[in-house]
N, C-alpha and C positions, 0 to 999 in steps of 0.2 A: 248157751253153752258158748265158749270161746271158740274162735276159729283155730281148726286145727293147722300147726306149722308146717309151712313146707319141708318135707322130709329130706330134701336136696340142699338145703340152705341154712346157714344158722339162725337160731331163734334169739340171739343176742351178741350184738358187736360193740366194742369199744375201740376208739380209732384214736391214737395219739391224746387218750385222755388225761388231762391235768386239773386237779382241784386242790386249792388251799383254804385253811380258815384261819381268820386272825394272823395273816401274813406268814402261816406255817404250812409248808407243802405238806400235802397227806400223800398223794402220788402223782407221777408226772410220765409221760411218754408211755402210758399202758395202752398196749394193744391187747384184746381178748376175743377171741371168736368162739362162742358155744354153740355147740350142736345139739340136736335132740338126743336124750338120752345121757349126755355128759354128766358127770358128777364132779364137781370140784371144790375141795376143802379150801377154805381162806383162814388163814393164820395172821398171826402179828401180835404185838403187845397192846396193852389195854391203851385206848386213845390214839392208836396208829391210825385210824381212820377207814376200819373195816365197815361200820355202819355208814358211815358218810359214802362209800362206794355203793351199798344198797340204796341209800337215799338218792343217787345220780341216777341208778338204774330206775327207780322208781318215779324219777321225773321230780322229786320234791327239792333236790339240790342242783344247782347249774354247775357245768363244769367251766373251769376258767378257759379251756382250750379243748378241742378235740370234739368228738361226738359219742352219743350213746344211742343205739338204734335197737328196737325191740320188734322182731319180725319185720324188718326191713324199714320201719317208721321210727321217726324220733321219739324218744322216751317221754311220756306224758303221765301226769296225774291219773290217777284211778283207772289205770290200764288193767282190766279183768282178766287179760291174758297172763299176769303174773299173780302169783300166790305169795304171801310174805307172813311169815311168822316172826314178831318183833322179839326182842330180849323180853324174858319173861318177868313178869310181875304178877304176884299172887293176888288173886281176887278175893278180897275179905268175905268172910261170913256175912250175911244178910243182904248181899247183893241181889237185886231184883231181877235176877236172871237163871234159868235152866242152863243145863249143857246144851239142850237143842236150841235155846235163845242164842246161845254164843255162836253156833254153828250158822244159824240162819242170819245173822248179821253179815256173814260173808257173801251170802246170796243177795240179800236186800238192802245192805246198809248204804249203797251208794246211790240209791234212789232218793228222789225228792218226794218230800210230803210223808203220808202214812205208808210204812213199808208192807204193804198187802203182799200176799204171795200171789203169784202169777202161775200159769199152766206150767208145769215142768218143775217148779220149784220145791215142791215136796218131796218129789222122787229124787231129785239132785241131793237134797239136804239128808234124806235116808241114806242113799249111796255112800256119802261121804262119811257119814256117821259110822255106817256099817265099815266102810274101808279102815277106820282106826280102832275098831272093834269097840266102839263107843257106846253100843245100845244101851247097856245097863247104866250108863251114866247120863242118857238123855234127859231124864225127867227129874234128875236130882238139882237141886240149888247150886249154882256153881261154886260158890263159896264154901260148900261143904266137901268139896273134891280136894283131893291131895294135889301137890304140884305137878306131879307126873300125869294125873289124870286130867288137869287142866291143859296141861300143854298137849294131851293126846288131842284133846277138842280143839285146842288153837289149829292144830295141823289140819284137823277137819275143817274148820273154817276157811284154811287157806286154800285146800283143795276142792271146795264145793263147786267151783266152775271148772274143775279140770285144766288148770292152767298149764300153759306151755312153758312157763319158767316157775319154779319155786325157789324162794329165799328164806334161808332160815338163819336167824341171828342167834347164836348162841343156845340152841333149842336145848343143849344137855345141862345147861346151868343149874346146879342146886338139885339134880337128880340122883338117885341111886342107882347102882350099874343095871338093874333090870329094867327100870324106865328108860336109862339111856340108850341101851340096845332097843329098846321098843321103838324109840323115836327114830334111830338110826333105820329100822327096819321098815318104818313106814316111809321114809325118804328114798329107800332102796326100790320099795314098791311103785312110788311115783316115776323114778327112773326108769323101771321095766315098761311103766305105762308109755314111756317117750317123752316126759317132762325133762328138761334140765335142772338139775339142782345144783344150787350154790348154798354152801354150808359152812358159816363161820363156827370155829369152834376152838377153844383153848385147849381141850382134850382131844389129842390127836388119835389116841389109840382106838375108840369106835368106829372111825372113820376112814383110816389110812388105807386099809385092807380094800376098801369100796370103792373110794375115789379114784378117777384115773387120771386127774391132774390137782395140783397144788398151787395157789397164790400166796406169796407171803408178802404182806403189806407193812413196812417199816414204820412209816409215819413221818419220814424225812424226805419224801419225795420219791424214794427208790423202792424196788420191789424185785421179787424173782417169781418166775414162773416156770414149772417144770413137774417132772414126774414124782409123785408122793415118796416113792422110796429113794428117791435122791435128797430129800430134804435135811438129813442130817449130814450127808457128805458134801451137801453144794457150799461153795466157797461165795457166800451171799455179798460178801463186802467188796470181793473184786469182781463181781459181775451184778453190778446193781440194776440192771434192765436185761436179765438174762432171758434168752429167747427160749421156745419150748425145745425140749429134746425130740428129734425123730425117732 
């Protein structure tokens, strides 16, 4: 199991962070301190760089300037203290995986060699599946499940190590209203456990009332950070590097 975060300090810090792709600025001068239990919704147009931000946190993309620290340490690949739900891609019928197999990969997928279960693995996998209400899905072929059911198990895969940080990249895409609310409820449960949740979404309505902060990334190097209720009223163009509201 991952080490518990220090409850007195941030679990994630970005300091003067800047990154660009193909000479296009994605974000610049981004300062963000994330505490245990924070729920931050991340907004912005397609291609603005929201996923790029997640990749920097995951240690997959390097910043042009500044730093990313996870629990006081530089961001690195394969950090199991971070759970990640990538943008949804429906797994087709015939895939040689059950629902349980998918969740198990979250526990064993970073190991070299044959991913044999170790002591504690089975209990952790059972707990993650139960946390998302997926017991009835565990033995079914993953390709036979609906998009919402697959997404539920992807969340289980991401939380199987009880991470300090949970990153969700457009987890509501292509889901109906009931499944959208189900995924939001799962994220809230992780927040209540003490995890920091960063939630990318084009659909603001399901998360606006549960998030305590909002980050808008525009893809031109500027951003806005503030209270979710101020998104519609914020003059984003006049305050390109807006500080948080007290």
